[in-house]
Residue, then its C-alpha position, 0 to 999 in steps of 0.5 A: m792712399r794704399p798699401s803698395r801690393a802687387m796689383l784741345a789740342v793746343g794747336l787749337a784751343v787751349s782751354l779751360a778743362l772741366a774736371g771729370a769731363l773736359s813752388g812758391c818757396a816764399t811766404v806772399v802776405i795778403g793785407s786788406p786793400s780797399a775796394a776797386t772803384a774803376p768803371p765798367a771796362n769799354l772793351t768791345v765784345v762779339g755776343d756781349s749779353g751785358s750780364t754780371l759775368d760778361t761784364t766782370i770778364k770784361n773788367a778781367l780782360s781789361d786789367i789782364f791786358a793792361f798787365w801785360k803792356l807794362n809786363y810784356p817788354k820784360i820778357a820780350h826783349g822790350a817789344q810791346f804787347e800786341p792786342i788780341k787781334g780776332g776779337l772777344f767772344s761771349v757765346d751761348g753755350a746752351q744755345v751751342l748744344r741745343d743747336r750743335q752749333a753757333s749762331g750769330p756773329a760768334a759763328q765766325e770765332g775762329c776754333i767755334q768754326q772748326d768745332a762749335l761744341f768745344i766751346i759748351d762749359n769753356a773759356a779758351y784761347c784760340q790760336v786760329d785767329d788770336s781770339i778769346v772765347w767763353d760759354r757764359s750760359d747760366g748754369h754752365l761752368i764759368q757762372v757756376l764756378s764764379a758764383r760760388y768761389g768769386d769774381l776773383l776766380v773769374a779774373e784767374v781764369f782769363a789771366h791764364e788764357t791769356g797767358h796762352a796768348i802771351q805764349q803765342r806772341l813768344g813763338i812758344f807753341k812753334n815747340q811741337t814737342l813741348p808737352t800739353i802739361d808744359v804750356e797750361s802750367q806756364a799759363d797757370c804760372a802766368a795767372g799767379a803773376f797777375l794775382a801778386s798785381i791785384l794783392k799789390g793794388e794795381s788792378a783798376h777792377f780787382r782787390a783781394n784779401s786773403v780770404q777772396v784768394d783762398q776762396m779763389l784757390n778752392g774754385y782753381l781746384q775744380v778745374r783740375d784734370s780728373t785722374p787720367t786712366s793713361s798719360a796720354q789724357i794728361s793736359h792742365g794738370n792735377g790740383f796740387d800742380r795747377i795751383s802750386a804754378i799759380a803759387d810760383g807766378l805769385t811769388h816770382g813773377a811774369t819774368f819766372c814764369y816765361s824763362p827758358n828755365y820754366f819747362n824743367r819743372q816736374f809734375t805729380e798728375r798721373p793715371f790710376l794704376n789698376d782697375n781696383d785703384y780706379i774703382s776706389g777713386g784712390n781711396e781706403t775706407l775711412s775705418q783704414v785710414l784710421d787703423p794704426n796696425d801695420t799692413k804686415t800683420d794686419p792686411s786690413a789695416g790701411g798703413l799711414q800711421p805706421d810708415l809716417n814712423r818709417f819716415w821719420t825713423s830714417a830721417g831721424q837717422s841722417i840727422s842722429k836724432k832718435w824717432t819714438a813711434v807716434k801713436i794715434a787714440q780716439a778722443t773727444r779733444p786732444a789730452c794736452g797741447a790743443s786749445s780748447g775746441s780743438q778735435f784733432g791733434y798732437c800731444p807732446n806729454d805722450n806722444t799721441v795724436y788724438y782725433d774725434k771720430a765724428f771730425a775724422q769723418r768730415a775731414y775724410y768727407s771734405l773734397a768737392q767736385v765738379r759735376l757736369d750733366q752731359n745732356n744739357g751741359t749744367v754743372a754742379v758742384v758736389d761737397n762731401q766727397p771721400a777724400d782719404f789723405a785729406l784725413g791723412t793729411l792732418f795726421a801727417m801734419s800732426w807728426g811733423m808736430s811730433v818732429r817739432h818736438q821730439f827732434f828739436n824741442q820747438p814750441l808746438d802752437s805757434s804759426d811757424a810750427l804750423l807752417a813747418a808742419a805744412c812743410y814736412t808734410g809735403a816732404y813726407s808726400k814726395d817720399i810715397n808719391r810713387a807708382s810702385n814700391d820698386d824699390g821695396k822700401h815703401p811699403f805705403l803710397l799715395s794714389p794719383p788723387d791724394m795731391d789734391e786732396a792735401t792741397s785741399a786739406m791745406l786750405n779747407l781743413a789743417g786751419l780750422p779751430q778743431a784742428f790746428g787753428a789758422r794762427n794768422t797763417t792763410g790757406l795759401q801760406r799753408v799750401q806754399a809751405f806744403v809745396k816747398g816741402y814736396n819740392g825741396g824735401l826736409s833741408v827746406c823746412 
């Protein structure tokens, strides 16, 4: 966040990008289906190590291929799904890094023949020979993310890669004018469509409940693009772009993902605007986020709270409603309108958002990020990274609760209230997600990483008992409500 002051190749291999190196409008109800009991998939994989990871990947690909055998004719005018012709390849990325080349049969894979090093910490669909290839090494990206975020993430990663194989079969790659992010987003949408089949109990090897889905979405956040330094570096999308594409596929299905209109979508990934934003990682300090003063009179203030009041004053005028400015105050718990465990929330009796300083600090330092050791290819997920708009999102949702109270006299303790607050936060985020205050009406703006921070907050913070409580909502549902407000504006909330 910031006050607005003056200041594989797709033609070769479409791959899983390592962060830092490398609109669903409907609500999906997720049950708790019984565990899948199918025997391990009988797929031939060149270099199959027999490891748990390779077995999980084979199971995933088997189910994904079955999904497309059923659904491909619906998007291809009745044509049948052609199996992968170039083979499946499991590669020891550590060996490739050490020897600077692949050894054994894996060396024959089409994209590895052109550049073996590309596979390190990667999974890819290769157009050269219509193959799918991955780095199975312990301590490398896929194994680390699988161990932390679960098998469902593995299934979604390979549903994404197979989504590129579908694009190849449909001739989409022949359109050389399509930006990379468009084809990557379409593959994310395909992963969402496959996820829907898992949630319906149609996958032989995978089942998922809401906790596992939210865990997977947190893992998918880790394969977002790192914030680019120029527009030319935009490839797979930021976390918001990627997860909103999954949500669209989950809600609308494969025919939506591969319709001609899919490429009309807009993306939020953009580069840092200036050196100061880059150096700070787009973050204000914690004290700035908690400073309620107006930057016009206090240049050291962050500017969020006055801007929320600006936005809602204008929104109220558009529907002939008067907005009374919300205040903030530090306290161990809200003075009213919150559960006994709450440390952050809105009190309608005095129109104030209360925050506990320790919980606010926890929310500010709440982002997980992937870190890569360039020397050995090992990956670690580092927790508790600064994320100013994760905390900012909780403030924006609290203002959303005030909207329910001030404009509509609606109850604040229901799941509807929580999802409405998420939706309002999406609409507000759209208003301030701009590169500059070129119209003179936006004194406070988001920085490029903030959309990912908001997505993380919807998944991990908003439903905590110290915040608003889950209220029988899932992280996915809160993200969907946020996306809905961002794409559709206040009128859809």
